[in-house]
N, C-alpha and C positions, 0 to 999 in steps of 0.2 A: 287258854286254862286245859279247852277240848282238845286242841292242836298237836297240844304239847302231850296229853294223856297217849292221844292216838300215835304220838308218834315213837313214844316210849313201851305200847302194845308193839307195832312191828319191829323194832328194834331188839328186843326180846323177842319175837317169835310168838308173840301172845293171840299175835288175830296175824293172817294172812290175804294177800290183796287175790281179789280173782281175775287176772289181765289186766286191762285196762281202763275195768270197771270202775266203782263206786262200788262194789261186791267186799263185803270181809267175811273170812271166817276165824271162830275161836277157836283156836288148837285146843289140845289137849291139855299143853301144859299154860294155857293162856285162862281154862276151864279152872285149875287144880289154884291160880295164882287169885281170879276173880274170887273164890271161892274163901280162901283163909286168908285172902290181905281185904277183902273188902266186904264176906260174907254175905254174898251172893249165894240165895240158893240154887238147890237144883234146875226146879221149875223155867230160873231167872239163866239161866244159861242153855238149856234143852233148846230154848229156843231157836239158838244161837247154831246150836248140833254141824255138823262137821260137814255138809253141803248146807247152803242159805238158801235159804226158800223164797221166795218171791210171794209177793202180796198184791191184792187186785185195788188198791188202796193209791192214787195218788199221791205222787211223793210232794213234797212243799212246793209251792211256785207252781202247780197243775192242778187244770179243772180238771 
């Protein structure tokens, strides 16, 4: 289900990929849709920002 939702978000320009990486950014349109349709609040969507932020925590499977 997650892969299908992600593909739908890409197809509708709710998110954009950053190059060939796994990094994505939520677009202004995506933020509006996620607020309206899923009830996600401002704080949850601002974490995605227009530019992705990096975390110092390792990804899954990394130690």
